[in-house]
N, C-alpha and C positions, 0 to 999 in steps of 0.2 A: 544628536542623541549617541550614547555611548553603547556600541554593539558588540557582543561576544559571539564568536564562532566556535563551536566544539567540536572536538575530537571522538568520534562515534565508538563506543566499549562495547557494544551487544556484539556478541560473537560473529567475527568473521565479516563485519559491517564496517566497508572502507569507503563508501560514499561519505559526502560531507556537504554541508548546506549552501556554501558559495563556491563558485570560483574565483580566481583572484581578479580577472575580469569583473565579476560581478563587486567584489570588494573595492576595486576601484573606481566603480560609479558611486559608490558609497561617501568613500572619503574624497572625493571631487567635489561632492555636496557638503562637504565640511563635518561630516560623520566620522567619529572616532570609533575605528574597527582594531578589536583585541581578539586574535587567533590563537586558540591553544597551540602551544606546540604539536609539530606534526599530523595535524588537525586534516590536511590534505594529501597526504603521502600515499595513502591506500587508493588514491582517484589520480596521480600521479603529479601530484601539484608540493612543489618543496617549500619549505618555510619562506624561502627567499624571495619565490615570486609573490608570496603577499607582503613581505615588506616592500618588494618594488612596485607594490600596489598601495601602498601606504596605511599598510595595517601595522600593527605592536605584534610581536609574539610573546605570548606570555603564558603562564602556569594554567593548570585546570580551574582552581579556585578564581583566579584573575578573570578568566574567560565567561564564568558563570556570573561574577559579580559586575553585571550591565544592566542597563533600562531592556535593553533589547537581546534575548539569546537567540539564536538562528543552530537550529539541527537538523535532522533527519528523520531519526526514530525517535519513539518516546523515550523519555528517561527511565532507566533501570535503578533498582535498587540502591547500588553504590552512588548514584547521582542523586536520590532524594534529598540528600542534606544539603543540596544547594538551591533547592525549589523556596525562593523568597517572593517577594513583593514584584519581582519582575516580569517581562513579557515574554513567554516563549515560543516559539513559531517553528513548529514541527509537524509529523505525523505523529498521532495520540492515538486514535482508535480505541479510546478510553472505554468503550462498550465491549471490547473483544479482549481485553487485559485484566489482571487481577486489580481487584478494588483498591489495591493499596496505593497503587499510582495516584487514583483520582484522590484517594485520601490524603496523600501528601501534599498535591496540588491546593485543595482545600485548606488546609493547616498551615501552608506557607503564605497563602493568599495570591497565588500565582494567578494570572492572565494567561490560559492556555490556549492560545490561537491554533489551530487544527488545518494541517492542508487539507486532510480530507472531506473538512464539511463547509469547505469556502464553495459559493456558488457563483456563476457568472451570470449576466444579466440574460442568458439563453437558458438558464435551470440547469446549465452542467456543471460538474465538477473540475475545473480546469486543473487543479494543484493535484490531482489525483490521477488524472488522465495520464502524464508520462509515464508514472511507475507502474500503473496498470497495463500499459502498453508493450514495456518492457517483460512484466511477470507474464503476457498471456503469450507474447513470444518463446519465452524461456518456458513455459509449462509445458509446451510440446517437445521442445529439445530435452526436457528432464525425461518426459514420458518415453521418447525415444531410447534414450539411454537405458533406463530400467527396464525395458521390454527385452532388453539382449539376455539372452541364456545365462550369457556370462556373467551377469549382473544381477540374476534371480528370475528374471522375466520369463513368457510365456514362450519368446523367441520369435515373435512377430514384429517386422520390420513395418516403419509406417512411411510408404514409399511406393513410387511406381516401377514397375520393373518391364520392361519392353510394352510399354504402355497401357499394362494391367495395374490397377490401384492396390495396394494390400494395406490392411490395419484399419480398423473401424476407433475413431474418434468421437466420443460424445462430450458435447461442451454444455453445461448447466448454466445459462445467462448468455444474453446477447448486447452487453455494452461494450466498454473499451477491453476489457480482458478478453472477453468471450469473441469479439471481431478479429484481434490480433493473434488469437489463438486457432481460428478457421482459417485465417488467411495463411499462417505458417504451415499448419497440418495440412492445408489443400496444396499449397506449394510443394510440400514434399512428395504428394502424391498418394495420399490416404484417403479413405472414405470420411466425408464431415459430417457429421448429424449435429445440430444446433436445437436447444430446447429454449424457448423464449415465452414472453407473456402478449407480446404485440405481434399480429401477422405483418404489419408493414416492415417489422424489423427483419423479419425473414426476406422479404421482398428486396431489402436493402442489401442484405448481405450476398443474396444471389446475385444483385446488379455490379455490385461492388469487387466480388470476386468470382462466383461461376454459378450459372444456372443448376449446376450440378451440386450446390449445396443443399442439404435437407433441413427440413426445419420444421418443427411440431410445436403446440402450443405446450407449456409446462404444465403437466399435471401428474400425479402418482403412478397411475397404471402406465401410462405411457413410457415414461422414465423407466420404470421396472420392466418393462417388454424389452427396450432397447439396451438395457443393461447386460443381459443374457449372453450375447455377442459381441459386446464392448471390449476393443483391446484396450484402450485409454481414455480414462475420464477424467474431465475437468471441471471443476467448482469453480464458477466465474460469477456468483451472485453479489450483489451488493444491495443494502438497504441502508438508504442514509445517514450515518451517525449512530445506527444500532446495531444490535448482534443480528448475525446473518442468520435465517431460518434452516433447520435441517430438510433440505429436499430429496436427500438421500438417506433413506434410513439403513440401520444396521442389517436390518432383513434384507435390504435390496443388495447391500455389497456383499453378502454371503452369495448370491445366485451368480457373482460375477466368477467367470472360468479362472481356474489357480493360474497366477503367474500374469495376469492382468495387473495394471497399473492406474492408480488414481493421483491425480495433483489436486489439492484443495487451495487454489488462491485465495479464496476467502478467511482462510484462517487467522488471519490477523485482526477479522472481527468476530470470531467464533468459530467460523467453519461451515460450509452447509452442508458437510457431511459428517453423519453422526457418528461414526468411526475415527474422524480426524482428530488431531490433536498435535499442536505445534510442535515443530522440529527446528532443528538449527543447522547451518551450512558444516558444522562438524558430524554432525550424526542426522542426516536428511532425511533417512529413510526408516520404516519399520513394516512387517507383514503383520497382517489381520485377516483373518478367513482365507488366506491364501493370496489376499491382494496386497500387492506393495503400494505403501502409502509414503507421498513425498507432502509434507506438509511445512516446508520451512516458510517463517512469519516475515522474513526480509528479503524475498527472492531476488530482487534487483541488486541488492548487495554483490550478488556474484560478477557484476558487470559495473562496477562503480564510475569507470569513466565515462562510459555511454549514460548510464542514469545520473549522474553528477551535473554534466552538460544539459540534457533534457529536463531535470529539476530546476537548475538554476534559470533555465529559459522561462519556465513558467512561474517561477516565485518571486522572483527579484521585481517585477513592477510593483508586489504587493510589500514585500522588504522595503522599498524605497517608501510607499504611502508611510508605512509603519514607521521608519524612522523619521520621516518628515514631521507627521502629525500625531503619534502616537496612538491610542486607542479611539482617537477623535476620528479615525480614518474609518472604522468600523462603524461608526453613528452617520457616517456620510454614505455611505454604501451597504444597502440592507442584505446583499449576498456576502460581502465581507463580513458583515456582522455575523452571519452565520457560524465563522469560523471560531468564534469565542466559545469554548467549551468551559471554564471555568474563571469564575471574577470574583475579588473578595471573599472568598470563602464558600461560594456559591457555586452548583453546576447551573450551567447556563445553555446547554443542549439537552431538551427535553428527551430525547432517545437515549441518551446516556444515564440521565435521572430515573424512566422507565426501566432500563435494561437490568438496573440493581435496584429497584423500588425503594427508591429514597425521594420522592417527590419532593419531601419537606426541606429538602437541599437544593429545589430547583429554583431560580428567579430568573424570570425572562430578561434581557439585556436588550436594549439599555436602561432599563429600570433601574433607578437610584444611582446612575451613572456619574461618577466623578472623577476625572483625572487626576 
């Protein structure tokens, strides 16, 4: 198969969809790989490394003009012109981004295969997990930074001083993001409180991290009470394929102490905090109701080398399947099939169609499937 590897153009997005080692595995199987010039530079991979892996270095248009296109982030407006009847394998988060992207995919007849909706045999999201882990760790780091008085915060350090814990971190969500955030925050020495849906997840967190992790069932009154003395709030809610729900209302944010910080990791799916709006690495924060909001929609892009390595480890087995079999690979694996979000002008992920209230554009895959 002819495969294109794209250079990301989202603000300060330095990740790349494949390492040279990943490309070498594809070319060793006879696939032709075209790498856009400079695609890997932000992650520390020179064009020459891809050449040595058997790839050809090409222009933007040439990289997009392939049967299978590999990216990291969703296409943005300048890239819509390249969306044709190819397979694009990347993070899309269609329910949380403007309708214009979905419209462009439908008009182009693009097969949008989304990392974030692919499910493994255990019901987990294996391609979302590595970046969720990075974002969970990073959420605490960003919270620490902006809590400093010199950065506009209230001056509370998340950490242990002579054996006493300082700073309260409230995490809404107990999945991969929440678990990594809890581990990082507790390791620093702060007090950690997690809101989740299932008591067994609280037991797991206490077993994996510490018995001192506090866990409560996520419901509005309990969240509101905890927010009164929370220093760092982390939104870590995920609804598979759909827009995140606002579990923290604007009224709740207003009750937080001035100089507190919130990080909404769910922002790429619309955000789980009502006052959150997407920001970029160029302008990562804003203040509302006295609370510093960090809502960067591509957080792991700040650590591109680690993120690229972790992402390629997870995605490469599926890239190889797509390269070998095309979309037939999705019909042979129902979990892989759930990754398909658009196909031949239809939305094939029902939560996306529901988010935009366009169920007339929904068609279940592989209904009417043809290579």
